[in-house]
C-alpha positions in Angstrom: 1.8 -10.9 15.0 -1.1 -11.5 12.6 -2.5 -8.7 10.5 -5.9 -8.8 8.9 -8.0 -6.5 6.8 -10.4 -6.3 3.9 -14.2 -5.9 4.0 -17.2 -8.0 4.9 -16.9 -9.9 1.6 -13.1 -10.4 1.3 -10.5 -10.9 4.0 -6.8 -10.4 3.7 -4.3 -11.7 6.2 -0.6 -12.1 7.0 1.1 -13.9 9.8 4.4 -12.1 8.8 5.4 -8.5 9.4 5.3 -6.0 6.6 8.7 -5.5 4.8 8.2 -1.8 4.6 5.8 0.7 6.2 5.9 4.4 5.2 3.9 7.6 4.9 3.6 8.1 1.1 3.6 11.6 -0.4 3.4 10.5 -4.1 1.0 12.0 -6.5 -0.6 8.6 -7.4 -1.5 7.9 -3.8 -3.0 11.4 -3.5 -5.1 10.9 -6.6 -6.3 7.4 -5.6 -7.0 8.0 -1.9 -7.9 11.7 -1.9 -5.6 12.0 1.2 -2.6 14.4 1.4 -0.5 11.5 2.5 -1.1 7.8 2.7 0.0 5.3 5.3 1.3 2.3 3.3 2.5 -1.2 4.3 4.3 -3.5 1.8 4.1 -7.3 2.4 6.0 -9.9 0.5 3.6 -11.0 -2.2 3.2 -14.6 -0.8 2.8 -13.3 2.8 -0.6 -11.5 2.3 -3.3 -14.0 1.5 -6.7 -13.2 0.1 -9.6 -15.5 1.0 -11.9 -14.7 -2.0 -9.6 -13.5 -4.9 -12.3 -14.2 -7.6 -14.4 -11.4 -5.9 -11.8 -8.8 -6.7 -12.1 -6.1 -9.4 -8.7 -5.1 -10.7 -7.8 -1.8 -12.2 -4.4 0.0 -12.8 -3.3 1.7 -9.6 -1.8 4.5 -11.7 -4.3 5.7 -14.3 -1.4 7.6 -16.0 0.6 4.4 -16.4 -2.0 1.7 -17.0 0.6 -0.9 -17.9 2.4 -0.4 -14.6 3.0 -3.3 -12.2 0.5 -2.4 -9.5 -3.3 -3.1 -9.6 -5.8 -1.6 -7.2 -8.0 -4.4 -6.1 -11.5 -3.6 -4.9 -14.5 -5.7 -3.8 -16.9 -6.6 -6.6 -19.8 -6.5 -4.1 -19.3 -3.5 -2.0 -16.5 -1.6 -3.8 -14.2 -1.4 -0.8 -10.5 -1.0 -1.5 -8.8 -4.3 -0.5 -5.1 -4.1 -1.5 -2.6 -3.2 -4.2 -1.4 -6.4 -6.0 1.8 -6.5 -8.0 1.5 -8.3 -11.3 5.2 -9.2 -10.9 4.3 -10.9 -7.6 6.9 -9.0 -5.6 4.6 -7.3 -3.1 1.1 -6.8 -2.0 0.4 -3.4 -0.3 -2.3 -2.0 1.9 -3.2 1.4 3.2 -4.2 0.3 6.7 -6.7 3.1 7.4 -8.8 2.5 4.3 -8.3 -1.2 3.7 -9.6 -2.6 7.0 -6.3 -3.0 8.9 -5.3 -1.6 12.3 -3.0 1.3 11.5 -1.5 1.3 14.9 -0.3 -2.4 14.5 2.1 -1.3 11.7 3.5 2.2 12.4 5.2 4.0 9.6 9.0 4.3 10.0 9.6 7.1 7.4 8.2 9.4 4.8 8.5 8.3 1.2 8.3 10.2 -2.1 8.5 13.6 -0.5 9.0 16.3 -3.1 9.8 19.8 -1.8 8.7 21.2 -5.2 5.1 20.6 -4.2 5.3 23.4 -1.7 4.2 21.1 1.1 6.3 21.7 4.3 8.8 19.0 5.0 7.5 16.6 7.7 9.1 17.2 11.1 7.7 14.3 13.1 11.2 12.8 13.7 10.9 10.1 11.0 13.4 10.2 8.1 12.1 11.9 5.0 13.1 10.3 1.6 12.7 11.3 -2.0 11.7 7.7 -2.8 11.5 4.5 -0.8 14.1 4.2 2.0 17.6 3.8 0.6 18.1 0.3 2.0 14.8 -1.0 0.6 15.3 -4.0 -1.8 12.4 -5.2 -3.9 11.7 -8.9 -3.3 12.1 -11.3 -6.2 9.0 -11.8 -8.2 7.7 -15.0 -9.6 
């Protein structure tokens, strides 16, 4: 299946399935998106192509850890969020509902970074709930 997203100025595409798809409960995603949870899909870095990379603005994904590996990439022209790019070249990630992808084409299989200390009720939609990424997730090799 092919996946595509982006904005009118920049298109992203993968002919390969994501390596991980989850509902994220982390504080960084909440700050960046303004959503209580964020649907996130990880692709192997080389699997998600960008047709106009010079038109990307890059900023730290986590403003509280500006030297962290993930950069939020937005369109220089329209400001649309395009993807998260890993400086270590392990993954590229998208939030389908805000980065131009069809969320139904990549359903989340679990909840990640759920913290009961936040006071938010534990999800009960039948998907596993994890304190981090799923236990069997292995980060791809970077380049």
